[in-house]
PLY file of the C-alpha trace (Angstrom):
ply
format ascii 1.0
element vertex 127
property float x
property float y
property float z
element edge 126
property int vertex1
property int vertex2
end_header
5.15 3.32 -14.35
8.07 4.76 -12.38
11.56 3.95 -13.59
12.63 4.09 -9.95
10.60 1.70 -7.84
13.19 0.75 -5.23
16.73 1.74 -4.32
19.06 -0.32 -2.13
22.51 1.00 -1.28
25.05 -0.56 1.11
27.66 1.41 3.07
31.22 0.10 3.28
34.01 0.81 5.76
37.35 -0.79 4.87
35.59 -3.20 2.47
33.10 -4.34 5.15
29.36 -3.70 4.78
28.51 -1.69 7.90
25.20 -0.12 6.93
22.67 0.47 4.23
19.55 2.20 3.05
16.53 0.86 1.21
13.82 3.11 -0.24
10.72 2.68 -2.36
8.39 4.95 -4.28
5.01 5.51 -2.63
2.23 6.95 -4.78
-0.55 6.78 -2.20
-2.50 9.80 -0.90
-2.35 11.44 -4.35
1.33 12.20 -3.84
4.62 10.81 -5.08
6.84 10.26 -2.06
10.08 8.42 -1.41
9.71 6.11 1.59
12.84 5.19 3.55
12.11 1.57 4.45
15.31 1.21 6.44
18.46 3.20 7.03
20.97 1.87 9.50
24.56 1.48 10.50
26.19 -1.09 12.79
26.68 0.39 16.27
30.53 0.30 16.25
30.53 2.37 13.04
28.10 5.07 14.15
29.15 8.70 14.61
31.52 8.40 11.63
29.27 10.09 9.08
28.05 6.86 7.47
24.37 7.60 8.17
24.87 11.07 6.74
26.34 9.60 3.54
23.38 7.21 3.27
20.87 10.01 3.78
22.77 12.13 1.27
22.28 9.31 -1.23
18.53 9.38 -0.58
18.47 13.15 -1.10
20.47 12.78 -4.32
18.07 10.14 -5.69
15.15 12.40 -4.85
16.72 15.50 -6.42
17.84 13.71 -9.58
14.37 12.30 -10.11
12.82 15.72 -9.55
9.25 14.44 -9.21
8.95 13.63 -5.51
6.70 15.63 -3.21
8.47 14.46 -0.05
10.62 11.87 1.71
9.19 10.06 4.73
9.87 7.25 7.17
8.77 5.68 10.45
10.85 5.93 13.64
10.12 4.13 16.90
8.92 6.69 19.47
11.66 5.71 21.93
14.51 6.04 19.40
15.77 9.47 20.43
19.04 9.04 18.53
17.24 8.44 15.22
14.72 11.24 15.85
17.55 13.68 16.52
19.45 12.52 13.43
16.53 13.02 11.04
15.39 16.29 12.62
18.92 17.64 12.14
18.32 17.23 8.40
14.93 18.91 8.34
12.54 16.02 8.90
9.48 16.87 11.01
7.16 14.65 12.99
3.87 14.53 11.06
1.94 12.04 13.15
2.16 9.16 15.60
0.99 5.69 14.57
-0.07 3.52 17.47
1.01 -0.12 17.34
2.93 0.32 14.08
5.57 -2.28 14.99
4.45 -5.86 15.59
7.46 -7.43 17.33
9.16 -4.66 19.30
8.26 -2.47 22.25
7.26 0.24 22.32
5.21 -0.56 19.25
4.33 3.05 18.41
6.11 5.01 15.68
6.39 8.59 14.55
6.02 9.40 10.87
8.76 11.86 9.90
8.60 13.76 6.64
10.68 16.26 4.69
9.30 18.26 1.78
11.33 17.54 -1.36
11.29 21.22 -2.31
13.51 21.84 0.75
16.36 19.81 -0.76
19.22 22.08 -1.71
22.75 21.36 -2.83
25.06 21.15 0.16
22.04 20.00 2.20
24.32 17.96 4.38
26.74 20.08 6.32
27.32 18.20 9.58
28.06 14.58 10.40
0 1
1 2
2 3
3 4
4 5
5 6
6 7
7 8
8 9
9 10
10 11
11 12
12 13
13 14
14 15
15 16
16 17
17 18
18 19
19 20
20 21
21 22
22 23
23 24
24 25
25 26
26 27
27 28
28 29
29 30
30 31
31 32
32 33
33 34
34 35
35 36
36 37
37 38
38 39
39 40
40 41
41 42
42 43
43 44
44 45
45 46
46 47
47 48
48 49
49 50
50 51
51 52
52 53
53 54
54 55
55 56
56 57
57 58
58 59
59 60
60 61
61 62
62 63
63 64
64 65
65 66
66 67
67 68
68 69
69 70
70 71
71 72
72 73
73 74
74 75
75 76
76 77
77 78
78 79
79 80
80 81
81 82
82 83
83 84
84 85
85 86
86 87
87 88
88 89
89 90
90 91
91 92
92 93
93 94
94 95
95 96
96 97
97 98
98 99
99 100
100 101
101 102
102 103
103 104
104 105
105 106
106 107
107 108
108 109
109 110
110 111
111 112
112 113
113 114
114 115
115 116
116 117
117 118
118 119
119 120
120 121
121 122
122 123
123 124
124 125
125 126
């Protein structure tokens, strides 16, 4: 059994929780992948590097563990800001899942993935 099954990390700005990330280990498809369940930051606190710090935490967890094949997540097809953010850090669109979301429109999502072997120290260079 994995020692790491889930990781939840909040982001603070002046002692206020303004964002967070939650991940879990996925061992389906004969792979060991880290799935980003959610990563977000309150709108007034965006563009301050908080999302970058959260993603850096995910990369650090993955590197320290050393046994992940990749990191992946779902992004709503209309969320250009999120797509751009993840692509800036080497995530690629692997597939599109129709009707992934149940309560939002559009309901389709892209699956973005980054190979864990691509993680290098100083991975994050821009906010």
